C-alpha positions in Angstrom: -5.4 28.3 -20.5 -5.7 28.1 -16.0 -8.6 26.4 -15.1 -10.4 27.7 -12.1 -10.3 26.4 -8.7 -13.2 24.8 -7.6 -14.2 26.2 -4.0 -13.4 22.2 -2.8 -9.5 22.8 -3.3 -7.2 23.8 -0.5 -4.5 23.6 -3.8 -3.6 26.2 -6.2 -3.2 24.8 -9.7 0.6 24.4 -9.7 0.7 23.4 -6.2 -1.7 20.7 -6.7 0.7 19.7 -9.9 3.2 19.6 -7.6 1.7 17.4 -5.2 0.6 15.3 -7.9 4.1 14.6 -9.0 5.0 14.0 -6.0 3.0 10.5 -6.2 5.7 6.9 -6.5 4.4 4.1 -9.0 7.8 3.0 -7.5 9.2 2.6 -3.8 6.2 3.4 -2.2 6.3 3.5 1.5 3.6 -0.3 1.6 5.8 -1.6 -0.8 8.6 -1.5 0.7 6.6 -2.9 3.6 6.1 -5.5 2.7 9.1 -5.7 1.2 11.2 -5.8 3.6 8.5 -8.6 5.9 8.8 -11.1 3.0 12.8 -10.5 3.3 12.7 -10.5 7.0 11.3 -13.9 6.5 13.3 -15.8 4.4 12.1 -15.3 1.1 14.5 -13.6 -1.8 12.3 -12.2 -4.7 12.6 -10.0 -7.8 11.2 -6.4 -8.6 9.0 -5.3 -11.2 9.5 -7.5 -14.0 7.9 -6.3 -17.0 7.8 -9.5 -18.8 5.4 -9.9 -17.1 1.5 -8.7 -16.5 0.8 -5.3 -14.5 5.3 -5.2 -13.5 4.3 -7.0 -9.9 5.6 -5.4 -6.9 7.3 -8.2 -5.4 8.5 -11.2 -7.9 9.6 -14.8 -6.3 10.2 -16.7 -10.3 11.1 -20.0 -8.1 7.4 -19.9 -6.9 6.0 -18.7 -9.9 4.1 -16.9 -7.6 3.7 -12.6 -7.4 3.0 -9.9 -5.2 1.1 -6.7 -6.3 0.8 -3.1 -3.1 -2.0 -1.7 -3.8 -3.4 2.5 -2.9 -6.0 2.4 -1.2 -7.1 5.0 -3.2 -6.0 5.1 -6.6 -7.0 1.3 -7.0 -10.4 1.7 -6.2 -10.8 -0.6 -2.6 -13.7 -1.3 -1.4 -12.1 0.3 2.6 -12.8 3.8 3.6 -10.6 5.3 1.9 -10.5 3.7 -1.4 -13.6 4.5 -1.4 -13.7 8.3 -0.6 -14.6 10.7 -3.4 -12.9 13.4 -4.8 -14.3 16.4 -4.7 -12.2 18.2 -7.8 -12.3 17.2 -10.9 -14.9 13.9 -9.7 -15.8 12.5 -13.0 -11.9 12.6 -14.5 -10.6 10.7 -10.7 -14.4 7.9 -11.1 -12.6 7.5 -15.4 -9.1 7.1 -14.4 -9.7 4.7 -10.9 -12.7 3.0 -13.5 -9.6 2.0 -15.6 -6.9 1.3 -13.1 -9.7 -1.2 -11.8 -10.0 -3.2 -14.8 -6.4 -3.3 -15.5 -5.5 -4.9 -12.6 -8.4 -7.5 -12.8 -6.9 -8.1 -16.5 -3.3 -8.7 -15.1 -4.2 -10.9 -13.7 -6.4 -12.7 -15.2 -3.0 -12.9 -18.2 -1.1 -13.6 -15.1 -3.2 -16.8 -14.1 -3.2 -17.5 -17.8 0.7 -17.7 -17.7 0.4 -20.1 -15.0 2.0 -17.6 -11.7 -0.1 -16.7 -8.3 -0.9 -13.7 -7.1 -2.5 -12.2 -4.4 -3.1 -7.9 -3.6 -2.5 -6.7 -0.5 -4.0 -3.1 -0.3 -2.3 0.0 1.6 -5.3 -0.9 4.9 -4.4 -4.5 5.0 -0.5 -3.3 6.1 -2.1 -1.5 9.6 -1.7 -4.8 11.6 1.3 -6.7 11.3 0.5 -10.0 12.6 -1.8 -11.1 10.1 0.2 -10.0 7.3 2.8 -11.2 7.8 0.8 -15.1 8.1 -0.3 -13.9 5.1 2.7 -13.7 3.5 3.7 -17.0 4.5 0.7 -19.0 3.2 0.9 -17.5 0.2 4.7 -18.2 -0.7 4.2 -22.2 0.7 
């Protein structure tokens, strides 16, 4: 049974499905920006270590430090993009984002308990590249 389209929805159900399938979890543009910058600053890292809570985007094993690059909407940031409310299937998305926030907090706590330091970079943080470079350098020292 096909759900009826909301009056706010600009996509057909088939188009919406195609769009959502295209959303990536790895190698996103924000993640690539951080990876290139860390490399340019002289830091070497591993990617998405499955044995660490949350599979951090960048792992600096010798320093016991990890970096997560979070999309503002998907991880419920309090910026303009992150606090935007979906118009279709809103209850599902609110619950999904709340679960993401809870899972992220649990992952950070588990990493801390294992002796790892974590830095969360938000998609909106990447606009100011000079400030991003300073944050990366300060964190990785």
